[in-house]
Each structure stands twice: as structure tokens, then as C-alpha cells.
C-alpha positions as a printed Julia matrix, in Angstrom:
123×3 Matrix{Float64}:
 -28.45   -5.98  -29.54
 -27.05   -4.49  -26.36
 -23.27   -4.91  -26.02
 -23.43   -6.43  -22.53
 -26.23   -8.79  -23.6
 -23.99   -9.99  -26.45
 -21.11  -10.54  -24.02
 -23.35  -12.51  -21.66
 -24.97  -14.62  -24.39
 -21.65  -15.61  -25.99
 -19.7   -16.0   -22.75
 -17.03  -13.69  -24.16
 -14.46  -12.86  -21.47
 -12.14  -10.55  -23.41
 -12.72   -7.05  -24.78
 -10.12   -4.99  -26.64
 -10.87   -1.26  -26.8
  -9.02    1.13  -29.12
 -10.34    4.48  -27.95
  -9.43    8.14  -27.49
  -8.71    9.32  -23.9
 -12.22   10.71  -23.32
 -13.81    7.3   -23.98
 -11.18    5.41  -21.98
 -12.52    7.03  -18.82
 -15.89    5.24  -19.13
 -14.57    2.19  -17.24
 -13.11    4.11  -14.29
 -14.08    3.29  -10.67
 -16.1     6.49  -10.28
 -18.39    5.3   -13.11
 -19.16    1.95  -11.42
 -21.33    0.08  -10.81
 -23.04    0.49  -14.13
 -26.66   -0.68  -14.21
 -28.79   -1.51  -17.24
 -32.27   -2.99  -17.25
 -30.86   -6.54  -17.31
 -27.29   -6.29  -15.99
 -25.06   -4.84  -13.33
 -21.44   -4.24  -14.26
 -18.96   -3.9   -11.39
 -15.29   -3.04  -11.57
 -13.09   -5.49   -9.67
  -9.67   -4.1   -10.66
  -8.06   -1.51  -12.9
  -4.34   -1.32  -13.71
  -2.5     1.09  -15.97
   0.13   -1.15  -17.55
   1.92    1.77  -19.2
   1.06    5.2   -20.6
  -1.17    3.74  -23.33
  -2.45    0.33  -22.2
  -4.7    -0.46  -19.25
  -6.29   -3.67  -18.03
  -9.65   -3.69  -16.29
 -11.46   -6.62  -14.74
 -15.25   -6.44  -14.62
 -17.97   -8.61  -13.16
 -21.09   -8.78  -15.33
 -24.09  -10.01  -13.37
 -27.54  -10.6   -14.79
 -30.31   -8.98  -12.77
 -33.04  -10.8   -14.71
 -33.18  -14.56  -14.18
 -35.24  -14.86  -17.38
 -32.04  -14.23  -19.36
 -30.6   -17.55  -18.2
 -32.43  -20.46  -19.87
 -33.76  -23.02  -17.36
 -31.73  -25.92  -18.75
 -28.67  -23.81  -19.5
 -25.28  -24.22  -17.92
 -24.65  -20.5   -18.38
 -23.63  -18.81  -15.14
 -25.51  -15.75  -13.92
 -22.2   -13.88  -13.63
 -19.31  -13.47  -16.04
 -15.84  -12.08  -15.38
 -14.67   -9.94  -18.28
 -11.15   -8.63  -18.87
 -10.99   -5.35  -20.79
  -7.76   -4.23  -22.45
  -7.76   -0.58  -23.48
  -5.31    1.09  -25.84
  -5.53    4.86  -25.84
  -3.22    7.7   -26.78
  -2.11   10.99  -25.36
  -4.57   13.85  -25.28
  -1.63   16.27  -25.36
  -0.94   15.6   -29.02
   2.43   13.99  -28.31
   3.95   11.75  -30.91
   3.13    8.17  -30.01
   5.32    5.24  -30.98
   2.49    3.15  -32.49
   4.46   -0.08  -32.8
   5.47    0.09  -29.13
   1.84    0.57  -28.1
   0.56   -2.23  -30.3
   3.29   -4.64  -29.18
   2.47   -3.91  -25.55
  -1.22   -4.52  -26.16
  -0.51   -7.71  -28.11
   1.77   -9.1   -25.37
  -0.78   -8.34  -22.67
  -3.66   -9.98  -24.54
  -1.54  -12.98  -25.54
  -0.57  -13.59  -21.91
  -4.23  -13.41  -20.85
  -5.3   -15.85  -23.57
  -2.56  -18.29  -22.53
  -3.79  -18.16  -18.93
  -7.44  -18.73  -19.83
  -9.34  -21.02  -22.14
 -11.27  -18.2   -23.77
 -11.14  -17.81  -27.52
 -13.7   -15.07  -28.13
 -12.5   -11.47  -28.29
 -14.81   -8.49  -28.74
 -13.18   -5.39  -30.24
 -14.5    -1.87  -29.66
 -13.15    0.96  -31.8
């Protein structure tokens, strides 16, 4: 199943990515909008919270009305918050506990602000 289809079908609004620097760049403004056969993914904001953690807000919009069941209360758009933890490409020593605590605090604050309970993790 396509990742964005899964996000849309479940209504998941939170993604945690643990990725090397090369993969972290895939959600940068110069890569947007991203179009698939059924979805358009647009970047609404991107903030580097520190050297290792960034927060990206995306708008996932279905381009195929057939994906939304007729009697469904599913919206045709979904706002998704993506939290990315990456590490230095310079080979510097990284304080892993500091990075993980920062990521945990950021996600916890988001979950307190929203009623979402689903979290997708990409490694």
C-alpha cells in the first residue's frame, strides 16, 4: 500500500522520521508540491527546531474523489505534521539522549495540542 494512501485512509496526522541527512532533504520546499496518481502533497511550513530535529507541516489532498467513500465523513484534505530526527553528515559525535529528548518533547507537545493518537514511524 502506498504510504500516503495509508495516511489518508487512517487519518493519521503525525509522522516521525528517523533518517540520515540525505533522506531528510526529501521534504524540503524545493521538492514540493509532490504529486502521485491519487494525491498532492504540499508543504505549508518547515522549521528547524535545532541541529537534529525539524518539524514540517504538510497538506495531503486527494486528487481522486473515488478515494473518499460517498457516505464517509473523511475529509478530502488532511494536515500532517512530520517530525524528523537526523544526524550530522560530518561524522561529529552526536549526543543521542539530547536528540531523543528533544524529539520526544516536540512530539509530546504536538499530541497534547491535538486529539490525534496515531503515529506513523519511518526509519
